[in-house]
N, C-alpha and C positions, 0 to 999 in steps of 0.2 A: 362274332367280332368282339374283341375285348374293349374296355374303356380306354385303352392306350392306343387305339387305332381310330383314325378319322378318315372319312372319305374326302378325297381332294379331287377336284375337276382336273382333267387332263386333256389338253388339245391333242388332236391327231396330226402327225407330220404331213400325211397325205392331203390333208385339208388346208392346213396353215401355210406350209412352205410355197407350193406352186401358186395358190391364189393370192397369198400375201405378196409374193415376189412380183406377180403380174400387176396387182393394184399399185404397189410402191412404184414399179417401173412406169406405168401409165401416168399416175398422178404427178410424179416428179418430172417426166417428159413434158407433160403439159406445162408445169411450173416453169421449167427451163426455157421452153419456147415463148411463154408469156413474159416472164420476168426479164431474162437476159436478151432474148430476141427483141420483143416488142417494146418493153420499157427501157432496157439499157442500150439497145441498139446493137448488140452483138450479132454479127452475120450468122444466119440459120446454120450453114455448114459448119462454122467455127465452133458452135456450142457442143456438138458431139464428137467433132474432131479432138476437142480438148480431152474428152473421156478417152478416146483411142490413144492420146498422148501419154497415158499412164502405162501402156504397154510398148508403144513405139517411140516415145520421145515427142515432144512438141513439134520440132522441126519437120520430122518425117509425117507425123499426123496431119500437120497443116498443108504439106505438099501433096498429101495423097488424094485430095478431091473427094468425090462422093464415095469412093470405096472406104476410105477412113472415117467418114461421116457415118456410113452404115455399120462399120465395125464398132464405132463408138455406141451407136444404139443397142447392138447386140451386147456389148460389155456392160452397158448401162443396166440391162435387164439381168445379166449374171450378178452384178453387184447388188441389185434390188433383191434377188433371190437369196444371196448371201446374207443380207440384213435380215430378211425374214426367217431364214434358218436360224441365225443368231437369237432372234427373239423367241422362236419356238424352243430352242435348247434352254433358254433363260427360264422359260415357264415350267421346265422340268424340275429345275432346282428352286425356283421362287414361285410357287403356285399363287402367291399374293397378286402376281401380274395378271393372272386370270379373273381374280375377284374384283379388281379395280382396273378395268381395261382402259377407260378414258384417261385417267391420270397416268397409269403406266405407260400407255401408248405415247402421250405427249411428251413425258420425260424420255422415253426411249428415242423418240425422233431427235431431240436435242442431243442426247448421248451419241446417236448415230452421226449426226452433223459433225460433232467434235472428233469422233473416231475417224471419219473419213478424212477430215481436215489435218489432223495431227498425227495420225498413224498410217493409214492407208496411203494417202497422197505422198507423204514424204518417202515412203518405202517404194513408190513406183518410179517409173522412168521420168516422171515430171519432177520429183524431188520436192524439197521443202519450199514453200510457197511464201514465206515471210510471215508477216503479222496479220491480225484480223482485218477483215475488210472494214470500210467506213461504216459507222454506227447504222445509218438507214439500211444499207445492204445487209449487214449482219442480222439485224432485227428481222428483215423480211426473209432471209435464209433460214433463220431459226424457227420462225412461225412456220414456213413452208414445210420444213422437216418435221416439225411437231405434228401438224395436222395431215400432211400428205404422205409421210413416210412412216412415222411411229404409230399414229392413230389407226391407219387402216389395218396393219398387221396385228395390232392389238385386238381389234374388233373381229377380225377373221378368226383369230385364236380363241377368243371368248366364244364365238359362235360354235366353232368346233368343239370346244369343251362342253358347252351347254348341250349340244347334240349328243356327245358321248355320256354326259351325266343323265340325260333324260331317257336313256334306254337304248339307243341305237348301238351302244357299245358299253362294255362294263367299266364302271369307274375303278381306278386303281386304289386299294387300301394303302394308306401311308402311315407309318408310325409316327406318333407325335413326339 
């Protein structure tokens, strides 16, 4: 190896994407039921019917009963897996994400929140939703996404990269 080459940790997709997506999906589902359902009083079916509204539109999703609630949960996990995939792909270009997983994960959770709110949702059948929520709700949602979306996938990617770096697979040389 020349002095122009440095070893960089690299997460594995097979580790990071499915486990990251599962954890994001579970943690965010628990957050949604707790915050929106128990604290804000949103009816339980409505929480994930709103997710299905991204494909069906709100009126059809709300009229669909348990079927659209279940569709919303499936779509929720699809989105969670997409969020994990984007983080994994980002680690390929920005290996610093793997060297500082806590800070990177917390920041990524906030980025994911704004990406969903201002890119994904407006492009869905729901459409643009207007301004930011009230400050207490916004702060709760940002903290929830930082700790329950970004951090878990960052730690899963870090764990995968450490396993790769410690000998279960070959680290990839990268030119500096």
